[in-house]
ROBAMI-526989 format. One record per atom (N, C-alpha, C): residue number from 1; residue in three letters; atom name; x, y, z. Coordinates in nm, 2 decimals. Example, Ala and Ser with C-alpha at 12.3 -4.5 7.8 and 13.67 -1.06 7.14 Angstrom:
<torzas>
   seq   type   atom     east    north       up
     1    ALA      N     1.32    -0.57     0.78
     1    ALA     CA     1.23    -0.45     0.78
     1    ALA      C     1.32    -0.33     0.78
     2    SER      N     1.28    -0.22     0.71
     2    SER     CA     1.37    -0.11     0.71
     2    SER      C     1.29     0.00     0.79
</torzas>
This chain:
<torzas>
   seq   type   atom     east    north       up
     1    MET      N     4.15    -0.21    -2.87
     1    MET     CA     4.17    -0.11    -2.72
     1    MET      C     4.26    -0.06    -2.76
     2    ASN      N     4.18     0.10    -2.75
     2    ASN     CA     4.18     0.25    -2.78
     2    ASN      C     4.31     0.29    -2.68
     3    LYS      N     4.38     0.44    -2.71
     3    LYS     CA     4.49     0.48    -2.66
     3    LYS      C     4.48     0.46    -2.47
     4    TYR      N     4.34     0.49    -2.43
     4    TYR     CA     4.35     0.57    -2.35
     4    TYR      C     4.37     0.39    -2.22
     5    GLU      N     4.28     0.30    -2.34
     5    GLU     CA     4.28     0.20    -2.28
     5    GLU      C     4.44     0.14    -2.23
     6    MET      N     4.50     0.13    -2.36
     6    MET     CA     4.63     0.13    -2.36
     6    MET      C     4.76     0.17    -2.24
     7    ARG      N     4.69     0.29    -2.24
     7    ARG     CA     4.76     0.39    -2.13
     7    ARG      C     4.75     0.33    -2.02
     8    SER      N     4.61     0.30    -1.90
     8    SER     CA     4.60     0.25    -1.83
     8    SER      C     4.61     0.10    -1.84
     9    LYS      N     4.66    -0.03    -1.92
     9    LYS     CA     4.73    -0.15    -1.93
     9    LYS      C     4.88    -0.13    -1.87
    10    ARG      N     4.96    -0.02    -1.93
    10    ARG     CA     5.09     0.01    -1.92
    10    ARG      C     5.09     0.07    -1.77
    11    SER      N     5.05     0.14    -1.74
    11    SER     CA     5.04     0.23    -1.63
    11    SER      C     5.02     0.10    -1.52
    12    TYR      N     4.91     0.03    -1.50
    12    TYR     CA     4.87    -0.07    -1.37
    12    TYR      C     4.97    -0.20    -1.38
    13    ASP      N     4.97    -0.22    -1.51
    13    ASP     CA     5.08    -0.36    -1.50
    13    ASP      C     5.19    -0.35    -1.44
    14    LYS      N     5.26    -0.22    -1.43
    14    LYS     CA     5.43    -0.14    -1.34
    14    LYS      C     5.37    -0.12    -1.27
    15    LYS      N     5.23    -0.14    -1.20
    15    LYS     CA     5.19    -0.08    -1.06
    15    LYS      C     5.20    -0.21    -0.92
    16    ALA      N     5.13    -0.30    -1.09
    16    ALA     CA     5.02    -0.42    -0.97
    16    ALA      C     5.07    -0.51    -0.88
    17    GLU      N     5.23    -0.47    -0.88
    17    GLU     CA     5.26    -0.58    -0.75
    17    GLU      C     5.29    -0.52    -0.60
    18    ASN      N     5.30    -0.41    -0.62
    18    ASN     CA     5.37    -0.31    -0.48
    18    ASN      C     5.22    -0.21    -0.47
    19    TYR      N     5.13    -0.21    -0.58
    19    TYR     CA     5.03    -0.13    -0.61
    19    TYR      C     4.97    -0.03    -0.46
    20    ASP      N     4.96    -0.13    -0.35
    20    ASP     CA     4.92    -0.08    -0.23
    20    ASP      C     4.98     0.03    -0.16
    21    SER      N     5.13     0.02    -0.19
    21    SER     CA     5.21     0.12    -0.13
    21    SER      C     5.26     0.24    -0.24
    22    THR      N     5.20     0.26    -0.36
    22    THR     CA     5.19     0.36    -0.44
    22    THR      C     5.13     0.44    -0.43
    23    PHE      N     5.14     0.58    -0.52
    23    PHE     CA     5.06     0.74    -0.50
    23    PHE      C     4.90     0.67    -0.52
    24    ASP      N     4.89     0.61    -0.62
    24    ASP     CA     4.73     0.60    -0.63
    24    ASP      C     4.68     0.48    -0.53
    25    GLY      N     4.75     0.36    -0.48
    25    GLY     CA     4.70     0.27    -0.39
    25    GLY      C     4.63     0.35    -0.29
    26    LYS      N     4.70     0.46    -0.23
    26    LYS     CA     4.73     0.52    -0.13
    26    LYS      C     4.59     0.63    -0.13
    27    PHE      N     4.54     0.67    -0.25
    27    PHE     CA     4.50     0.80    -0.29
    27    PHE      C     4.35     0.70    -0.30
    28    THR      N     4.30     0.60    -0.36
    28    THR     CA     4.25     0.52    -0.37
    28    THR      C     4.16     0.52    -0.17
    29    VAL      N     4.27     0.48    -0.12
    29    VAL     CA     4.16     0.40     0.03
    29    VAL      C     4.05     0.50     0.10
    30    LYS      N     4.03     0.62     0.02
    30    LYS     CA     3.93     0.71     0.11
    30    LYS      C     3.78     0.64     0.03
    31    PHE      N     3.84     0.61    -0.09
    31    PHE     CA     3.72     0.57    -0.20
    31    PHE      C     3.63     0.46    -0.18
    32    LYS      N     3.76     0.35    -0.12
    32    LYS     CA     3.71     0.23    -0.07
    32    LYS      C     3.67     0.25     0.11
    33    GLU      N     3.73     0.33     0.21
    33    GLU     CA     3.71     0.30     0.26
    33    GLU      C     3.54     0.40     0.31
    34    MET      N     3.45     0.48     0.22
    34    MET     CA     3.33     0.51     0.15
    34    MET      C     3.27     0.40     0.15
    35    MET      N     3.29     0.29     0.04
    35    MET     CA     3.23     0.22     0.00
    35    MET      C     3.18     0.06     0.07
    36    TYR      N     3.29     0.06     0.17
    36    TYR     CA     3.26    -0.01     0.24
    36    TYR      C     3.17     0.02     0.33
    37    LYS      N     3.13     0.15     0.37
    37    LYS     CA     3.04     0.21     0.49
    37    LYS      C     2.86     0.22     0.39
    38    SER      N     2.90     0.20     0.28
    38    SER     CA     2.77     0.24     0.17
    38    SER      C     2.70     0.11     0.09
    39    VAL      N     2.80     0.02     0.12
    39    VAL     CA     2.75    -0.09     0.03
    39    VAL      C     2.65    -0.18     0.06
    40    CYS      N     2.55    -0.22     0.04
    40    CYS     CA     2.49    -0.30     0.06
    40    CYS      C     2.43    -0.44    -0.05
    41    ILE      N     2.49    -0.55     0.08
    41    ILE     CA     2.51    -0.66     0.02
    41    ILE      C     2.42    -0.78     0.03
    42    ASN      N     2.35    -0.83     0.02
    42    ASN     CA     2.28    -1.02     0.09
    42    ASN      C     2.37    -1.13     0.07
    43    ASN      N     2.33    -1.18     0.17
    43    ASN     CA     2.38    -1.36     0.13
    43    ASN      C     2.40    -1.41    -0.01
    44    ASP      N     2.49    -1.44     0.01
    44    ASP     CA     2.50    -1.49    -0.20
    44    ASP      C     2.48    -1.42    -0.29
    45    ASP      N     2.43    -1.29    -0.31
    45    ASP     CA     2.47    -1.22    -0.36
    45    ASP      C     2.55    -1.18    -0.53
    46    ILE      N     2.53    -1.17    -0.60
    46    ILE     CA     2.67    -1.19    -0.71
    46    ILE      C     2.70    -1.03    -0.70
    47    VAL      N     2.83    -0.99    -0.64
    47    VAL     CA     2.91    -0.85    -0.69
    47    VAL      C     3.01    -0.86    -0.76
    48    VAL      N     3.00    -0.76    -0.84
    48    VAL     CA     3.12    -0.71    -0.94
    48    VAL      C     3.15    -0.65    -0.92
    49    ASP      N     3.29    -0.63    -0.92
    49    ASP     CA     3.37    -0.49    -0.87
    49    ASP      C     3.45    -0.50    -1.02
    50    VAL      N     3.44    -0.37    -1.12
    50    VAL     CA     3.45    -0.33    -1.26
    50    VAL      C     3.58    -0.25    -1.24
    51    ALA      N     3.70    -0.27    -1.28
    51    ALA     CA     3.84    -0.20    -1.27
    51    ALA      C     3.88    -0.26    -1.12
    52    CYS      N     3.88    -0.35    -1.13
    52    CYS     CA     3.91    -0.42    -0.98
    52    CYS      C     4.05    -0.42    -0.94
    53    GLY      N     4.15    -0.35    -0.97
    53    GLY     CA     4.27    -0.36    -0.91
    53    GLY      C     4.33    -0.49    -0.90
    54    ASN      N     4.46    -0.51    -0.78
    54    ASN     CA     4.48    -0.64    -0.72
    54    ASN      C     4.37    -0.67    -0.62
    55    GLY      N     4.23    -0.64    -0.63
    55    GLY     CA     4.14    -0.72    -0.56
    55    GLY      C     4.15    -0.75    -0.38
    56    HIS      N     4.19    -0.60    -0.37
    56    HIS     CA     4.21    -0.54    -0.20
    56    HIS      C     4.06    -0.52    -0.21
    57    PHE      N     3.95    -0.42    -0.25
    57    PHE     CA     3.84    -0.38    -0.26
    57    PHE      C     3.78    -0.52    -0.18
    58    LEU      N     3.78    -0.58    -0.30
    58    LEU     CA     3.65    -0.72    -0.29
    58    LEU      C     3.71    -0.79    -0.21
    59    HIS      N     3.86    -0.80    -0.13
    59    HIS     CA     3.91    -0.92    -0.02
    59    HIS      C     3.87    -0.83     0.08
    60    THR      N     3.84    -0.71     0.12
    60    THR     CA     3.81    -0.64     0.23
    60    THR      C     3.66    -0.62     0.26
    61    LEU      N     3.60    -0.64     0.16
    61    LEU     CA     3.45    -0.64     0.14
    61    LEU      C     3.39    -0.77     0.16
    62    ASN      N     3.48    -0.93     0.14
    62    ASN     CA     3.41    -1.01     0.16
    62    ASN      C     3.47    -1.03     0.31
    63    LYS      N     3.50    -0.97     0.43
    63    LYS     CA     3.51    -1.01     0.53
    63    LYS      C     3.43    -0.97     0.63
    64    MET      N     3.31    -0.84     0.52
    64    MET     CA     3.23    -0.75     0.60
    64    MET      C     3.10    -0.84     0.57
    65    HIS      N     3.08    -0.94     0.46
    65    HIS     CA     2.95    -0.95     0.37
    65    HIS      C     2.99    -1.10     0.32
    66    CYS      N     2.91    -1.19     0.33
    66    CYS     CA     2.92    -1.34     0.22
    66    CYS      C     2.87    -1.27     0.08
    67    PHE      N     2.92    -1.34    -0.04
    67    PHE     CA     2.88    -1.32    -0.15
    67    PHE      C     2.96    -1.38    -0.28
    68    LYS      N     2.93    -1.40    -0.38
    68    LYS     CA     3.02    -1.46    -0.49
    68    LYS      C     3.05    -1.34    -0.55
    69    GLY      N     3.20    -1.33    -0.51
    69    GLY     CA     3.34    -1.19    -0.60
    69    GLY      C     3.33    -1.25    -0.70
    70    TYR      N     3.31    -1.15    -0.82
    70    TYR     CA     3.39    -1.15    -0.96
    70    TYR      C     3.46    -1.01    -0.95
    71    GLY      N     3.57    -1.03    -1.07
    71    GLY     CA     3.64    -0.89    -1.05
    71    GLY      C     3.69    -0.86    -1.26
    72    VAL      N     3.66    -0.73    -1.22
    72    VAL     CA     3.76    -0.71    -1.47
    72    VAL      C     3.86    -0.61    -1.40
    73    ASP      N     3.92    -0.61    -1.45
    73    ASP     CA     4.03    -0.56    -1.52
    73    ASP      C     4.09    -0.56    -1.65
    74    ILE      N     4.14    -0.43    -1.68
    74    ILE     CA     4.20    -0.42    -1.80
    74    ILE      C     4.32    -0.46    -1.81
    75    SER      N     4.41    -0.45    -1.72
    75    SER     CA     4.54    -0.44    -1.66
    75    SER      C     4.60    -0.64    -1.62
    76    GLU      N     4.66    -0.72    -1.72
    76    GLU     CA     4.66    -0.82    -1.66
    76    GLU      C     4.71    -0.91    -1.54
    77    LYS      N     4.84    -0.78    -1.53
    77    LYS     CA     4.91    -0.80    -1.37
    77    LYS      C     4.84    -0.76    -1.31
    78    MET      N     4.72    -0.67    -1.23
    78    MET     CA     4.65    -0.63    -1.14
    78    MET      C     4.52    -0.78    -1.15
    79    VAL      N     4.51    -0.83    -1.25
    79    VAL     CA     4.41    -0.94    -1.21
    79    VAL      C     4.52    -1.06    -1.15
    80    GLU      N     4.65    -1.06    -1.19
    80    GLU     CA     4.73    -1.16    -1.12
    80    GLU      C     4.70    -1.17    -0.98
    81    GLN      N     4.71    -1.05    -0.94
    81    GLN     CA     4.73    -1.05    -0.80
    81    GLN      C     4.61    -1.08    -0.74
    82    ALA      N     4.48    -0.99    -0.82
    82    ALA     CA     4.36    -1.05    -0.74
    82    ALA      C     4.31    -1.20    -0.72
    83    LYS      N     4.41    -1.24    -0.81
    83    LYS     CA     4.37    -1.39    -0.86
    83    LYS      C     4.44    -1.46    -0.67
    84    LYS      N     4.53    -1.44    -0.67
    84    LYS     CA     4.64    -1.49    -0.57
    84    LYS      C     4.57    -1.45    -0.45
    85    LEU      N     4.48    -1.30    -0.43
    85    LEU     CA     4.45    -1.26    -0.28
    85    LEU      C     4.31    -1.30    -0.25
    86    ASN      N     4.24    -1.35    -0.40
    86    ASN     CA     4.08    -1.41    -0.40
    86    ASN      C     4.06    -1.53    -0.44
    87    PRO      N     4.16    -1.63    -0.41
    87    PRO     CA     4.13    -1.77    -0.45
    87    PRO      C     4.00    -1.80    -0.48
    88    LYS      N     3.92    -1.79    -0.43
    88    LYS     CA     3.73    -1.83    -0.44
    88    LYS      C     3.68    -1.81    -0.54
    89    MET      N     3.70    -1.63    -0.58
    89    MET     CA     3.66    -1.53    -0.68
    89    MET      C     3.73    -1.57    -0.84
    90    GLN      N     3.63    -1.51    -0.89
    90    GLN     CA     3.65    -1.49    -1.05
    90    GLN      C     3.70    -1.38    -1.10
    91    PHE      N     3.78    -1.36    -1.18
    91    PHE     CA     3.82    -1.30    -1.26
    91    PHE      C     3.86    -1.31    -1.35
    92    TYR      N     3.84    -1.18    -1.42
    92    TYR     CA     3.86    -1.17    -1.60
    92    TYR      C     3.91    -0.99    -1.66
    93    ILE      N     4.03    -1.04    -1.76
    93    ILE     CA     4.06    -0.90    -1.81
    93    ILE      C     4.02    -0.90    -1.94
    94    SER      N     3.95    -0.73    -1.90
    94    SER     CA     3.84    -0.72    -1.95
    94    SER      C     3.83    -0.55    -1.94
    95    GLY      N     3.81    -0.48    -2.06
    95    GLY     CA     3.78    -0.34    -2.04
    95    GLY      C     3.63    -0.30    -2.00
    96    CYS      N     3.58    -0.17    -1.96
    96    CYS     CA     3.42    -0.19    -1.91
    96    CYS      C     3.34    -0.19    -1.98
    97    GLU      N     3.37    -0.20    -2.18
    97    GLU     CA     3.26    -0.17    -2.27
    97    GLU      C     3.17    -0.31    -2.34
    98    SER      N     3.24    -0.45    -2.29
    98    SER     CA     3.21    -0.55    -2.32
    98    SER      C     3.21    -0.63    -2.19
    99    LEU      N     3.10    -0.66    -2.09
    99    LEU     CA     3.18    -0.72    -1.96
    99    LEU      C     3.10    -0.83    -1.99
   100    PRO      N     3.17    -0.97    -1.92
   100    PRO     CA     3.21    -1.10    -1.93
   100    PRO      C     3.07    -1.18    -1.85
   101    PHE      N     2.95    -1.11    -1.85
   101    PHE     CA     2.82    -1.18    -1.78
   101    PHE      C     2.73    -1.16    -1.83
   102    LYS      N     2.59    -1.24    -1.84
   102    LYS     CA     2.52    -1.30    -1.87
   102    LYS      C     2.38    -1.14    -1.86
   103    ASN      N     2.30    -1.15    -1.89
   103    ASN     CA     2.18    -1.07    -1.91
   103    ASN      C     2.12    -1.05    -1.79
   104    GLN      N     2.12    -0.96    -1.68
   104    GLN     CA     2.06    -0.97    -1.58
   104    GLN      C     2.10    -1.05    -1.45
   105    GLU      N     2.26    -1.03    -1.44
   105    GLU     CA     2.29    -1.15    -1.38
   105    GLU      C     2.33    -1.14    -1.22
   106    VAL      N     2.40    -0.97    -1.24
   106    VAL     CA     2.47    -0.97    -1.14
   106    VAL      C     2.39    -0.83    -1.01
   107    ASP      N     2.38    -0.86    -0.86
   107    ASP     CA     2.32    -0.79    -0.78
   107    ASP      C     2.38    -0.69    -0.79
   108    VAL      N     2.49    -0.70    -0.74
   108    VAL     CA     2.56    -0.55    -0.69
   108    VAL      C     2.71    -0.53    -0.79
   109    MET      N     2.68    -0.39    -0.83
   109    MET     CA     2.82    -0.37    -0.93
   109    MET      C     2.86    -0.23    -0.87
   110    THR      N     3.03    -0.27    -0.81
   110    THR     CA     3.11    -0.12    -0.73
   110    THR      C     3.19    -0.08    -0.87
   111    VAL      N     3.23     0.02    -0.87
   111    VAL     CA     3.35     0.09    -0.93
   111    VAL      C     3.42     0.19    -0.86
   112    CYS      N     3.56     0.17    -0.84
   112    CYS     CA     3.60     0.26    -0.69
   112    CYS      C     3.74     0.30    -0.79
   113    ALA      N     3.72     0.45    -0.77
   113    ALA     CA     3.81     0.53    -0.86
   113    ALA      C     3.86     0.53    -0.98
   114    ALA      N     3.78     0.44    -1.06
   114    ALA     CA     3.84     0.42    -1.21
   114    ALA      C     3.70     0.51    -1.32
   115    PHE      N     3.63     0.52    -1.28
   115    PHE     CA     3.52     0.62    -1.31
   115    PHE      C     3.57     0.70    -1.44
   116    HIS      N     3.68     0.78    -1.41
   116    HIS     CA     3.75     0.87    -1.51
   116    HIS      C     3.89     0.79    -1.59
   117    HIS      N     3.84     0.66    -1.59
   117    HIS     CA     3.94     0.58    -1.67
   117    HIS      C     3.86     0.58    -1.78
   118    PHE      N     3.76     0.53    -1.80
   118    PHE     CA     3.63     0.46    -1.88
   118    PHE      C     3.63     0.57    -2.02
   119    PRO      N     3.71     0.49    -2.14
   119    PRO     CA     3.68     0.57    -2.26
   119    PRO      C     3.54     0.56    -2.32
   120    ASP      N     3.46     0.53    -2.27
   120    ASP     CA     3.33     0.53    -2.35
   120    ASP      C     3.25     0.50    -2.23
   121    VAL      N     3.18     0.61    -2.13
   121    VAL     CA     3.09     0.61    -2.04
   121    VAL      C     2.95     0.52    -2.07
   122    GLN      N     2.91     0.57    -2.20
   122    GLN     CA     2.81     0.54    -2.27
   122    GLN      C     2.84     0.37    -2.29
   123    LYS      N     2.88     0.33    -2.30
   123    LYS     CA     2.91     0.21    -2.33
   123    LYS      C     2.89     0.13    -2.27
   124    PHE      N     2.99     0.21    -2.14
   124    PHE     CA     2.94     0.11    -1.99
   124    PHE      C     2.87     0.08    -1.89
   125    ALA      N     2.75     0.21    -1.93
   125    ALA     CA     2.63     0.23    -1.90
   125    ALA      C     2.57     0.16    -1.97
   126    ASP      N     2.56     0.13    -2.04
   126    ASP     CA     2.46     0.04    -2.13
   126    ASP      C     2.48    -0.07    -2.05
   127    GLU      N     2.59    -0.15    -2.06
   127    GLU     CA     2.64    -0.28    -2.01
   127    GLU      C     2.57    -0.29    -1.85
   128    ALA      N     2.63    -0.20    -1.80
   128    ALA     CA     2.58    -0.19    -1.65
   128    ALA      C     2.40    -0.27    -1.65
   129    SER      N     2.38    -0.14    -1.73
   129    SER     CA     2.18    -0.17    -1.78
   129    SER      C     2.21    -0.37    -1.81
   130    ARG      N     2.26    -0.40    -1.92
   130    ARG     CA     2.24    -0.52    -1.97
   130    ARG      C     2.20    -0.61    -1.86
   131    VAL      N     2.34    -0.61    -1.77
   131    VAL     CA     2.41    -0.72    -1.66
   131    VAL      C     2.34    -0.73    -1.56
   132    ILE      N     2.28    -0.60    -1.47
   132    ILE     CA     2.25    -0.55    -1.36
   132    ILE      C     2.07    -0.59    -1.34
   133    LYS      N     2.08    -0.70    -1.26
   133    LYS     CA     1.91    -0.74    -1.23
   133    LYS      C     1.85    -0.57    -1.17
   134    HIS      N     1.70    -0.62    -1.25
   134    HIS     CA     1.59    -0.55    -1.19
   134    HIS      C     1.60    -0.50    -1.01
   135    SER      N     1.64    -0.38    -0.97
   135    SER     CA     1.66    -0.40    -0.82
   135    SER      C     1.75    -0.39    -0.83
   136    GLY      N     1.84    -0.43    -0.88
   136    GLY     CA     2.00    -0.40    -0.83
   136    GLY      C     2.09    -0.27    -0.83
   137    VAL      N     2.16    -0.31    -0.81
   137    VAL     CA     2.26    -0.13    -0.76
   137    VAL      C     2.42    -0.19    -0.78
   138    ILE      N     2.42    -0.03    -0.84
   138    ILE     CA     2.57     0.01    -0.88
   138    ILE      C     2.59     0.12    -0.81
   139    TYR      N     2.72     0.10    -0.72
   139    TYR     CA     2.77     0.21    -0.64
   139    TYR      C     2.96     0.29    -0.72
   140    ILE      N     2.91     0.40    -0.78
   140    ILE     CA     3.02     0.44    -0.79
   140    ILE      C     3.08     0.58    -0.74
   141    ALA      N     3.24     0.51    -0.69
   141    ALA     CA     3.27     0.62    -0.62
   141    ALA      C     3.38     0.66    -0.69
   142    GLU      N     3.40     0.80    -0.69
   142    GLU     CA     3.50     0.88    -0.80
   142    GLU      C     3.49     1.02    -0.77
   143    VAL      N     3.58     1.05    -0.84
   143    VAL     CA     3.68     1.18    -0.78
   143    VAL      C     3.55     1.27    -0.84
   144    TYR      N     3.61     1.36    -0.68
   144    TYR     CA     3.49     1.49    -0.72
   144    TYR      C     3.57     1.64    -0.69
   145    LEU      N     3.51     1.68    -0.84
   145    LEU     CA     3.56     1.82    -0.84
   145    LEU      C     3.48     1.92    -0.86
   146    PRO      N     3.50     2.05    -0.76
   146    PRO     CA     3.41     2.18    -0.81
   146    PRO      C     3.38     2.23    -0.97
   147    THR      N     3.28     2.27    -1.03
   147    THR     CA     3.28     2.32    -1.15
   147    THR      C     3.40     2.34    -1.21
   148    VAL      N     3.44     2.45    -1.14
   148    VAL     CA     3.57     2.54    -1.20
   148    VAL      C     3.72     2.48    -1.21
   149    LEU      N     3.71     2.39    -1.10
   149    LEU     CA     3.86     2.26    -1.11
   149    LEU      C     3.80     2.17    -1.25
   150    ARG      N     3.71     2.10    -1.24
   150    ARG     CA     3.66     1.98    -1.34
   150    ARG      C     3.68     2.11    -1.47
   151    VAL      N     3.66     2.23    -1.51
   151    VAL     CA     3.64     2.27    -1.66
   151    VAL      C     3.80     2.29    -1.68
   152    ILE      N     3.87     2.33    -1.58
   152    ILE     CA     4.06     2.38    -1.61
   152    ILE      C     4.07     2.24    -1.62
   153    CYS      N     4.08     2.13    -1.55
   153    CYS     CA     4.14     2.04    -1.56
   153    CYS      C     4.12     1.93    -1.69
   154    ASN      N     3.97     1.92    -1.73
   154    ASN     CA     3.94     1.83    -1.78
   154    ASN      C     4.02     1.84    -1.95
   155    PRO      N     4.03     1.93    -1.98
   155    PRO     CA     4.12     1.97    -2.12
   155    PRO      C     4.25     1.87    -2.13
   156    PHE      N     4.34     1.84    -2.03
   156    PHE     CA     4.45     1.78    -1.96
   156    PHE      C     4.42     1.68    -1.96
   157    VAL      N     4.38     1.64    -1.85
   157    VAL     CA     4.36     1.48    -1.78
   157    VAL      C     4.36     1.39    -1.92
   158    LYS      N     4.35     1.40    -2.06
   158    LYS     CA     4.34     1.34    -2.13
   158    LYS      C     4.50     1.30    -2.14
   159    LEU      N     4.59     1.42    -2.16
   159    LEU     CA     4.73     1.36    -2.19
   159    LEU      C     4.79     1.27    -2.06
   160    SER      N     4.71     1.22    -1.99
   160    SER     CA     4.76     1.17    -1.91
   160    SER      C     4.84     1.00    -1.90
   161    LYS      N     4.94     1.04    -1.89
   161    LYS     CA     5.00     0.88    -1.91
   161    LYS      C     4.91     0.72    -1.86
   162    ALA      N     4.86     0.73    -1.76
   162    ALA     CA     4.78     0.66    -1.67
   162    ALA      C     4.64     0.58    -1.73
   163    GLY      N     4.59     0.67    -1.82
   163    GLY     CA     4.47     0.68    -1.93
   163    GLY      C     4.37     0.71    -1.86
   164    ASP      N     4.37     0.85    -1.78
   164    ASP     CA     4.25     0.95    -1.74
   164    ASP      C     4.21     0.99    -1.86
   165    VAL      N     4.06     1.03    -1.82
   165    VAL     CA     4.00     1.03    -1.99
   165    VAL      C     3.96     1.21    -1.88
   166    LYS      N     3.79     1.18    -1.80
   166    LYS     CA     3.72     1.31    -1.81
   166    LYS      C     3.70     1.31    -1.67
   167    PHE      N     3.70     1.35    -1.58
   167    PHE     CA     3.62     1.43    -1.44
   167    PHE      C     3.50     1.43    -1.48
   168    TYR      N     3.42     1.33    -1.36
   168    TYR     CA     3.26     1.38    -1.42
   168    TYR      C     3.17     1.45    -1.29
   169    SER      N     3.07     1.53    -1.30
   169    SER     CA     3.05     1.61    -1.17
   169    SER      C     2.89     1.43    -1.16
   170    PRO      N     2.81     1.50    -1.04
   170    PRO     CA     2.76     1.40    -0.96
   170    PRO      C     2.63     1.41    -1.12
   171    ASN      N     2.58     1.51    -1.15
   171    ASN     CA     2.48     1.55    -1.23
   171    ASN      C     2.50     1.47    -1.31
   172    GLU      N     2.59     1.47    -1.39
   172    GLU     CA     2.66     1.37    -1.52
   172    GLU      C     2.60     1.26    -1.49
   173    ILE      N     2.70     1.18    -1.42
   173    ILE     CA     2.69     1.03    -1.40
   173    ILE      C     2.52     1.01    -1.35
   174    ILE      N     2.47     1.06    -1.28
   174    ILE     CA     2.35     1.00    -1.28
   174    ILE      C     2.25     1.05    -1.39
   175    SER      N     2.26     1.20    -1.47
   175    SER     CA     2.21     1.19    -1.61
   175    SER      C     2.20     1.06    -1.69
   176    LEU      N     2.35     1.01    -1.65
   176    LEU     CA     2.34     0.91    -1.75
   176    LEU      C     2.32     0.76    -1.76
   177    PHE      N     2.30     0.76    -1.61
   177    PHE     CA     2.21     0.61    -1.56
   177    PHE      C     2.11     0.60    -1.59
   178    GLU      N     2.02     0.76    -1.57
   178    GLU     CA     1.90     0.73    -1.58
   178    GLU      C     1.80     0.69    -1.70
   179    LYS      N     1.92     0.76    -1.79
   179    LYS     CA     1.88     0.77    -1.93
   179    LYS      C     1.91     0.55    -1.96
   180    ASN      N     1.96     0.52    -1.86
   180    ASN     CA     1.98     0.34    -1.91
   180    ASN      C     1.93     0.31    -1.77
   181    GLY      N     1.79     0.32    -1.74
   181    GLY     CA     1.69     0.24    -1.66
   181    GLY      C     1.74     0.26    -1.50
   182    PHE      N     1.79     0.35    -1.46
   182    PHE     CA     1.89     0.34    -1.34
   182    PHE      C     1.80     0.50    -1.27
   183    GLU      N     1.75     0.46    -1.11
   183    GLU     CA     1.72     0.59    -1.13
   183    GLU      C     1.82     0.64    -0.94
   184    ASN      N     1.82     0.75    -0.88
   184    ASN     CA     1.94     0.79    -0.82
   184    ASN      C     1.92     0.75    -0.67
   185    ILE      N     1.94     0.64    -0.56
   185    ILE     CA     1.95     0.66    -0.46
   185    ILE      C     2.01     0.68    -0.35
   186    GLY      N     2.14     0.80    -0.37
   186    GLY     CA     2.19     0.86    -0.29
   186    GLY      C     2.35     0.91    -0.37
   187    ILE      N     2.35     0.99    -0.32
   187    ILE     CA     2.48     1.09    -0.31
   187    ILE      C     2.53     1.11    -0.19
   188    GLU      N     2.69     1.11    -0.20
   188    GLU     CA     2.78     1.12    -0.05
   188    GLU      C     2.90     1.19    -0.15
   189    ILE      N     2.90     1.29    -0.11
   189    ILE     CA     3.05     1.37    -0.12
   189    ILE      C     3.16     1.40     0.02
   190    SER      N     3.26     1.37     0.03
   190    SER     CA     3.33     1.40     0.13
   190    SER      C     3.50     1.45     0.06
   191    GLY      N     3.53     1.56     0.09
   191    GLY     CA     3.67     1.61     0.03
   191    GLY      C     3.65     1.57    -0.16
   192    LYS      N     3.72     1.51    -0.14
   192    LYS     CA     3.73     1.54    -0.32
   192    LYS      C     3.64     1.32    -0.39
   193    VAL      N     3.61     1.31    -0.30
   193    VAL     CA     3.55     1.17    -0.34
   193    VAL      C     3.41     1.19    -0.36
   194    GLN      N     3.29     1.18    -0.48
   194    GLN     CA     3.17     1.13    -0.45
   194    GLN      C     3.12     0.97    -0.46
   195    LEU      N     3.04     0.93    -0.38
   195    LEU     CA     3.00     0.83    -0.42
   195    LEU      C     2.84     0.82    -0.45
   196    ILE      N     2.83     0.74    -0.58
   196    ILE     CA     2.67     0.80    -0.67
   196    ILE      C     2.66     0.63    -0.60
   197    LYS      N     2.50     0.62    -0.59
   197    LYS     CA     2.45     0.50    -0.60
   197    LYS      C     2.32     0.51    -0.69
   198    LEU      N     2.29     0.42    -0.74
   198    LEU     CA     2.19     0.42    -0.85
   198    LEU      C     2.14     0.26    -0.86
   199    GLN      N     1.99     0.25    -0.87
   199    GLN     CA     1.92     0.11    -0.85
   199    GLN      C     1.82     0.12    -1.01
   200    ARG      N     1.86     0.00    -1.05
   200    ARG     CA     1.80    -0.05    -1.20
   200    ARG      C     1.67    -0.07    -1.12
   201    ILE      N     1.59    -0.01    -1.26
   201    ILE     CA     1.44    -0.01    -1.26
   201    ILE      C     1.38    -0.08    -1.37
</torzas>
């Protein structure tokens, strides 16, 4: 576990029991709302939420769709909360660079307000390419900052005690996944939130 993962783990372990009432929990509401409106799920799809936190996103999504739900998070305390909220789903304590799923097992993958925490986004894209089925889709709801703000913020964001690493432009995210066998099927930007939809080809 590298220093960013350690920072993330410590930070979110502390927030786990009352996460939804914290600043971070309230900040992610807009990200989740955009996801709920955009994610397409078929009955019995295998859905994996990476950096699932306390499982609130999967819980609400499951009220709207019928699927087999899985969550992955680096915070043990968050996973404990997710299991309590979603007793019929499976959750794993894991980083994003080695996902506990078989090759081409996943129909839909979601990442909600967490991509900027990932220490090595290339390794995550490799893993997403490995586990997502052909024609499967990954949805990434991520912080959106105009170019000038990203240039100003990124040198300092790595100092965050919460394990932040870097903020990305839509084109950076899309280019990364296109190199790993995905195609862009949609971009939405609303305020400080961007939602990138990519399909495995």
